[in-house]
N, C-alpha and C positions, 0 to 999 in steps of 0.2 A: 504494500500500500504506500501511496505517496503522502507525505506529511506536508501540509501547507502552513503558512504563517497564520497567526491569530488575526481575526478581524474584530476590531473593537466595537462594542455596542455604545451608541451615544448615551451619555449619562442621563438624559431625559427619559430614556426608556428603561432604565435599570429596574425600577419597581413599578412600571406601568401595568396595570390590570391584566385582563385576561387575553388580550389580543396577542397574536403570534405573527411575527414577521420573519419569513425565511431569510431575508437579507440581514436580519439582526442576529442570527444565530452565530455564536462565537465558539470556536473550537477550544478544546482543552489544550493548553500549552504543553509541548512535548518535554519541557524541562520542569514541569510541575510535579508536586507530590502525587497527585492523582495518576499521572502518566507513569511515574516511577513505580508506584505500588500496584497498579492494576495488572501489570505484567508478571507479578510474582505469584508463586504457587500458594503462598499464605493468603493471598487475596481471595482465593476460592473458599477458604474456611470462613473468612470474614463475610463474604457475600452470602454464604449459606445461612448465616445468622440473619441477614437482611431478608432473604426469602421467607424464613420462618416468621419474622416480624410482619412482613407484608400480609401474610395469611391471617394475622390477628385482627385486621380491619374487617368488620362484618361484611361489607360489600365485596371486598376482594375475596374473602373466604367463600361466599356463596357463588360468585361468578367463577372462580377457579375450580370450586367443587363440581360445577356443572361442565365447564368447557376445557379446563386445562388437561394437557396430555399427561401431566404429573399424576392425575387421578384416573387416567384411562389406560394405564399399563405402559406408559413410555416416560417414566420419571427421569431416567438417565438421559434420554434424548432431549427432553424438555430442558434439563439443566445445561446440557451442552449448547443447545440453541440460544439459551439466555446468555450464557457467558460469551458466546461468539458475538452476539449483538452488543454486549457491553464493550467488548474489545473493539468493535467497529466504531462505536460512539467515541471511544477514547483515542484510538490510533488511526481511524479511517480517513483522516484528512477531509477532502471535499465530499467523500462518500458518507461521512458521518451524518450529515443532514438528511440525506436520502434514507439512511437506515432509520433515523428517528421518525421520519414520515411513514416508512414501511411498518414500523412497530405500532404506531398510532392507528394506521389504517387496518392493521391486523386485529386490533382490539375493538375497533369501532362497532362491529356487528355483535359483540358480546353483551347482549342485554337480556334481561329476564325479569320475571316477577319474583320478588323476594318471598321466600317461604316464611320468613320471620315477620315481615311487616306488611306484606301484600302490595307493596309499592313497586313500581318499575325501577330497576337498578341497572347500572352499566359499568363495565370495566373502566370507562373513562369518566366516571363520576368525579367531579373536580377535587373533592376532598380525598377520595380514595386514591386517585391518580397522584395527588401531591404526596400522600402517605407513602406510596410505593417508592417514589424518588427520595423522600426524606429519610427513609430507613437506610438507604445507602450511605448517606452522610452520618447518621447516628452510629452505625456499626463501624464505619471507617474511623471516626474520631475515637471510639472506644477501643479500636483494634491497634492503636499505636504501638503498644508493647509487643504485640505479635508481629506487626508489619516491620517495625524498625528497632525493637528492643528498648523503647522508652515511650513515654507519653508524648503526644503532640503538644507543642507550645501553643499559646493563644494565637500567635501570628499564623502558625501552620493550620490551626483550626479554621481561621478566617479564610485562608487560601483553599482549604478543602471545601468549605461552604460555597465559595465563589465558583469553584469548578463544578460542584454539584448543581448549582443554578445554571451553569452553562449547559450541562447535560440535560437538565429539566427543560430548558428552552429547545434543545434539539429534538426532544420528545413531545414538544407541544404541550407541556404541562402548564395549566393556568397559573400565572405568577402572582395574581392578586392573593395576598395573604400568605404567600410562601416566605419562609425565613429569609431575611435580608443578610447580605454578606458582612455581618459584624457580630461580635459577641457582646452581649449586654452583661454588664457586671452588676450584681446585686450588692448593694451596700447596706450593711446592717448597722444600725445605730442603737445605742442603749437609751432607754427612756429615763428621764430624770425622776 
């Protein structure tokens, strides 16, 4: 695969709502922590945890229970196809955006009536789709010790979140309400 240079997103669109602009998609830098760690075998262990967390979302659990090859006798094939797709988003250069569109288009018809609520649900439900992408960030941040032998610094966590948002955009994840690329510090003060 050919790697291309990053294309910057204008700052005015950094946290702009739900719209998706293919021209605004930004590739993961090849010198980033995300690119460095995604290619390691330990990444497979970390991402396995993300797949488990994804199924904890009620919409994702129901939709994958009905449609996913993981539950239809091809769990190894499904895992291989998922990892292959993640590798394309990360290292695919100009093909990364096409892969993101392909994944979204693949999930578009996955709709059903929820057995739990009786409502129509979709694999592309905005909150559920955000949860799927957010789990990748959550497990990567927690996986620092496994991935590199130490915890990530605050600056590295910000970089990982920025890359996670890049990947979310490639996959057409609605960005309204998605975590911003900064870490908020909670300050505790004692009451008088």
